[in-house]
C-alpha positions in Angstrom: 123.8 78.3 96.7 120.0 78.3 96.5 119.6 81.4 98.8 122.9 83.0 97.8 121.4 86.3 96.6 119.4 86.9 99.7 122.2 85.7 102.0 124.3 88.6 100.6 121.9 91.0 102.2 123.2 92.1 105.7 119.6 92.2 106.9 119.3 88.5 106.3 122.7 86.7 106.0 123.2 83.2 107.4 121.5 84.0 110.7 118.4 85.3 109.1 118.2 82.4 106.7 118.4 80.0 109.6 115.4 81.9 111.2 113.5 81.7 107.9 114.1 77.9 107.8 112.7 77.6 111.4 109.7 79.8 110.8 106.1 78.4 110.6 103.7 80.5 108.7 100.0 79.9 108.0 98.5 81.3 104.8 94.7 81.5 104.9 93.5 81.6 101.3 95.6 80.6 98.3 94.0 82.7 95.6 95.0 86.1 94.2 96.8 87.3 97.3 97.8 83.9 98.4 99.5 83.0 95.1 102.4 85.5 95.3 102.7 85.1 99.1 103.0 81.3 98.8 105.4 81.5 95.8 107.8 84.0 97.4 107.8 82.5 100.9 108.5 79.1 99.4 111.2 80.5 97.2 112.8 82.2 100.2 113.0 78.9 102.0 110.4 79.3 104.7 110.5 76.3 107.1 106.8 75.3 107.3 104.0 76.8 105.2 100.5 76.0 106.1 98.0 76.4 103.2 94.3 76.7 103.8 91.7 76.9 101.0 88.5 74.9 100.2 88.0 76.2 96.6 88.8 74.8 93.2 90.7 76.3 90.3 88.4 78.5 88.3 88.9 80.0 84.8 87.7 83.4 85.9 90.4 83.5 88.6 93.4 82.6 86.5 94.2 86.3 85.6 95.3 86.8 89.2 95.8 83.4 90.8 99.1 82.7 89.2 99.8 79.5 91.1 97.5 77.7 88.7 97.2 76.8 85.0 94.4 76.0 82.6 94.9 72.2 82.8 94.1 72.4 86.5 90.6 73.8 86.1 88.1 72.4 88.6 90.8 70.7 90.6 91.2 71.5 94.4 93.4 74.6 94.7 95.2 73.1 97.7 96.3 70.0 95.9 97.5 72.0 92.9 99.2 74.6 95.0 101.2 71.9 97.0 102.4 70.4 93.7 103.5 73.7 92.3 105.2 74.9 95.5 106.9 71.5 96.0 108.3 71.7 92.5 109.6 75.2 93.3 111.3 74.2 96.6 111.2 70.7 97.9 112.9 71.8 101.1 109.8 73.6 102.4 107.4 71.6 104.6 103.9 72.2 103.1 100.9 71.5 105.3 97.6 71.5 103.4 94.2 72.4 105.0 91.5 71.8 102.3 88.8 73.5 104.3 87.8 76.9 105.6 89.0 78.5 108.8 86.1 78.6 111.3 85.7 79.7 114.9 85.7 76.0 115.8 89.0 75.0 114.2 90.9 78.3 114.3 92.5 78.0 117.8 93.9 74.5 117.3 95.4 75.3 113.9 96.7 78.8 114.5 98.4 77.8 117.7 100.8 75.7 115.6 102.3 78.7 113.8 104.4 81.8 114.4 102.2 84.1 112.4 99.2 84.1 110.1 99.0 85.8 106.7 95.6 86.9 105.3 95.1 85.8 101.7 91.3 85.6 102.0 88.6 87.9 100.6 85.9 88.2 103.3 85.5 90.1 106.5 84.1 87.1 108.5 87.3 85.1 108.1 89.4 88.1 109.0 87.6 88.5 112.3 88.2 84.9 113.1 92.0 85.3 112.2 92.2 88.4 114.3 90.6 86.9 117.4 92.6 83.7 117.2 95.9 85.4 116.6 95.2 87.7 119.5 94.4 84.8 121.8 97.6 82.9 120.6 99.7 86.0 120.9 101.0 85.9 117.3 101.1 88.4 114.5 98.3 88.7 112.0 99.5 90.0 108.6 96.5 91.6 106.9 96.1 92.3 103.2 93.1 93.3 101.0 92.6 94.4 97.4 89.8 95.8 95.3 90.1 97.1 91.8 93.4 98.9 91.5 93.7 99.5 95.2 95.3 97.5 98.0 96.3 97.7 101.6 98.4 95.9 104.2 99.0 96.0 108.0 100.4 94.0 110.8 98.1 93.4 113.8 98.5 91.9 117.3 102.1 92.9 117.8 103.3 95.2 120.6 101.6 93.8 123.8 99.1 96.2 125.4 99.8 98.8 122.6 99.0 96.4 119.8 96.3 97.3 117.3 93.9 94.7 116.0 91.8 94.2 112.8 88.7 95.1 114.8 90.3 98.5 115.5 90.4 99.1 111.8 87.0 97.6 111.0 84.9 97.4 114.2 81.6 96.7 112.4 81.2 93.0 111.4 78.4 94.0 109.0 80.4 96.0 106.5 79.2 95.5 102.9 81.6 93.5 100.9 83.5 95.8 98.4 83.1 93.3 95.6 85.6 91.0 93.8 86.5 93.2 90.8 90.3 93.4 90.6 93.1 93.7 88.1 95.6 90.8 88.5 98.5 93.1 89.3 96.9 94.5 92.5 97.1 91.2 94.5 100.5 90.6 93.0 101.8 93.9 94.5 100.1 93.5 97.9 100.9 89.8 98.2 104.6 90.5 97.5 104.5 93.2 100.2 103.0 90.8 102.7 105.6 88.1 102.0 108.4 90.7 102.5 106.7 91.8 105.7 106.8 88.3 107.0 110.5 88.1 106.4 111.0 91.4 108.2 109.2 90.0 111.3 111.1 86.7 111.1 114.6 88.2 110.6 114.1 91.3 112.6 115.0 94.0 110.1 113.5 97.1 108.6 110.4 98.9 109.8 107.5 96.4 109.5 103.9 97.7 109.3 103.2 97.0 113.0 100.2 99.2 114.0 100.3 100.9 110.6 98.2 100.7 107.5 99.9 100.9 104.1 97.7 101.7 101.1 98.4 102.0 97.4 96.4 103.0 94.2 98.0 101.5 91.2 96.3 103.9 88.9 98.3 106.8 90.2 101.1 104.9 92.1 100.2 107.0 95.1 100.9 105.2 98.4 100.9 106.2 102.0 101.3 104.8 105.5 99.2 105.9 108.5 99.5 105.0 112.1 96.5 103.1 113.6 
């Protein structure tokens, strides 16, 4: 009964739900983007969800990091995220990583998963994810937000025709766009990323493989381009 409403969808059904239960997803960053991703994948019944973050709950982040509450200020985000997600769905196996992804630990951790979803906010970590996913032969679901704008893409799928994060941003010294953002932007982009994960797992729809989706919430204009 728990998954009845999504089991009704022919794109998912019992076979798709079984695939969701078997899936292993690593989420790097459990903040603004990571909050809706973690909540919706947990709600959907993902089999194993890895959570990686080394930060603490901050008052200035609560407007967009909806996993957390005021009484959790200054507590490790990973600990509080696990508590919240476990209370949402105790069937999901949650694997916490209370540290940053680095070039030293990326290969050993990422090799345990079927895909990696980007919930981080810096270019350096994204290059590490891209390289490690490419080496492991698994998808990298990319997302980014700034202000009222957001984008998403799926890299490292399609064999020799696959596009990579480095194809989109080849220069590792790109200036950081800043952390100004309205809370709804990561909510929208994070929800899109969670749904893209289900598309890949269940094999339905037209996932953003080798495509970049962008949206501006001020105008509600969105578009998809081939990479």
